[in-house]
N, C-alpha and C positions, 0 to 999 in steps of 0.2 A: 639246809642240810637234811636230806631225807634218808632214813635208815630202814632197810627191809630185812626181816629175819628169815633165813632159809634153813633153820634147824641147826641143832648142836651148837657149833661156834661160828657158823657161816653167816655173815652179814654182807649186805650190799649198801654202799654209801653213794648217794648222788650228791656231788659237791662241785660247785663252780663249773657246771656243765660237763663234768667228767664222772665216769662210773667206776667205782672202786669195789672190788670183791675181796673179802677177807676170809681166809681159811676154807676154801671150797670143798666141803664134804656133803654132796647132795645126792648124786646118783647111787652112792653106796649106802645111803641112809634111808631105810624103809619109811621112816616117818616123814621124809621129804619127797615122797613118790609123786606128788602132784606138781613138782617144780621141774620144768624142762630146761636143762642147762644150755641147750642150743638156742633158747630164746633170750638169754641174758645178754645185756649190753655191758661189756667190760673193757675198760681202758687200762686198768692197773689191777694186779693181784697182790695183796699184802699177805705174807705168810709169817705167822708167829713162831712156828717150828715145823719139824718135818714128819711128825707122826701121821699115820695113814688117815686118821679122822680129821685131818686139817689140809691134806694135799691131794686127796682122792681124785678130784676132777681138774687139777691144775693143767696137766698136759692137754687134755681135750679142749678146755676153754681157751688156754693161751694160744694153741695152734689155730683155732678157729678165728679168734678175735685179734691176734697179734698183740695181746696185752703185755705190758711190762711187769715183771715180777719185782717186788720190793721186799727184801728180806736180808738175812745175814749173808756173809760172804760164802759160806759153805753151801747154803741152799741155792743161791744164785749161780754158783759155779756148777752145781749138780745139774741144774736145768739148762745151763749154757751148753753142756755136752749134748743135750737133746735138741739143740737149735732154738731154744727159747731165750729171749733176751731178758736181762734183768739189771737192777741197780742194787748193788751190795751195800749194806750198812752194818753197823754194829753198835753195841750199847754205848750210850753217851753221844752218839752222832746225830746230826740233823741235816735235812736237805730241803730246799724249796723246790717243789714240783709245780706244775702248772695248775694243779687243783688246790695247793696250799702247802704248808710246812709240815714235815713229818719229823718227829723226835723219837729216837729209839731209847726205850727205858728197860730196866731190869725185869726179867721174869724168872722165877725159880721153878724149874721143871727139868725134863730131859728132852732129847731131840735126836731121833734117828729115822731114816727112811724105811719103808717096808722091806727093802732089800738088804737092810743092815748097814747101809752107808751112814756115817756120822753126819748129823744134821746141824752141827754148830750149837752155839748158845741160843736158848729160847729167848724170844723178845716180847716186849709190849710196845705199843705205839701211842704217842700223843699226836693227834692231827689237829691242826689249827688253820682256820681260814675265816676271814671277814669278821674278826672279833669273837668267834666261837671256837671252843676247844673241847675235844672229846678224847677220852682215854680208852684204848682197846687193850685190855690187860693180857690177852692170850691165856694159855694155861699157866697158872702160877699158884704158888703158895702165898700166904700172907707174908710180907717182907717189910722190914723197916725202911727199905729204899723207897717205898711208896710215899714216904713223908717228904721226899725231895720234890715231888711233882708240883705241889701247890706253892713252892718257893718261886716257881717260874710260870705256872699256868693256873688260871682260874677256870676250872672245869665246868662245862655246862651239862655234861653227861659222862658217866663212866660205864663201860661195858665189862662186867666182871664174871668170871666163872663162879658158879654157886652150887654145883652138884656134889662136891665132896669126893672122897676116895682117891681121885687122881689130882684134885685141885683143892682150892679153898671150899669150905662149905658155907652155909648161910650165916652162921654165927661169926665166922672169920671174915666173910665179905662185909658184914656190918662194920667190923673194926677197920677193914680196908677203906671203907667209905669215910670213916673218920680221918684216917691217915691222909687221904687225898683231898679231904675237905670238899666232898661232893655229896649232895643230898639226893640226886636223881641217878638211880642205878638201873641199868638194863642187865638182866641175867642171861648168861649163856652156859653151855656145857652142862646141861641137865636133861633128864628124862629120856635120853637116847637109848640108855640101857638100864637094867635093873640096879646096877651098882651106883648110878648117879640120879636115881629117881627122887624127886622132892615133893613135899606137900606144899602146893602153891599158896594156899590160904595162910598156912602157918608161916611160910617164908615171908609173905607180904606183911603179916602181922608183926613179925620180928623186926622188920625194917621200920614200919610205921611207929612201933613202940620206941624207936630211937630217933624219931623225927625225920625219917628218910622214906623215900618212895622206891619200891622195887617194881620194875616193869618186866613182866614175863609175856612176851609176844607170842601169838600163834604163828605158825609157819606161813609166810606170805604177808603177814601184817606189817604195817609201816609205823614209823615214829619220826616226827619232825623235831629238829633241834634249832 
């Protein structure tokens, strides 16, 4: 399982021969100016919620690649009206796709499209394939529901927001790592704007002080799980 970071909360997962893009906010992100969305291979687009900084490039990518959107019912219905196919899910549900199993878990946040349309409940995803499990938290606050995840999955990696203000901050993300019983954390949703700028070394030190690893990738950098 290879994971590439494309800035903010956007990641690309290469899994079982398939290409999965999560929360594509690339062309609208000045920090990701070196990434060409037209060069990306995408079979599936996972959307955690409908905010602009998670759906900016959905239509352009989906229409070019014919990718299937996986998200909540409201988001899938919204894109269906634009002629983009999807697979609707909701919290607590799971489905076996050709790349692996996706479990939808709770995220505490809000969700609306840039045009004001309601975007349904925000989601997190646990993706499982070949004995490996990763947790993509999406935009979320710290929540006790995270403690349910290790009852069913032994996580190899958790992808958590760490920027604060709109989501968990570093201190809360460390507690989230305890809740989900995962020691290897990849940070997302940081440094895109002043409100969510973090001190990288201090953040990594906070995690290492609790016996955990915080990985902060550069845009375009890869991680293997």
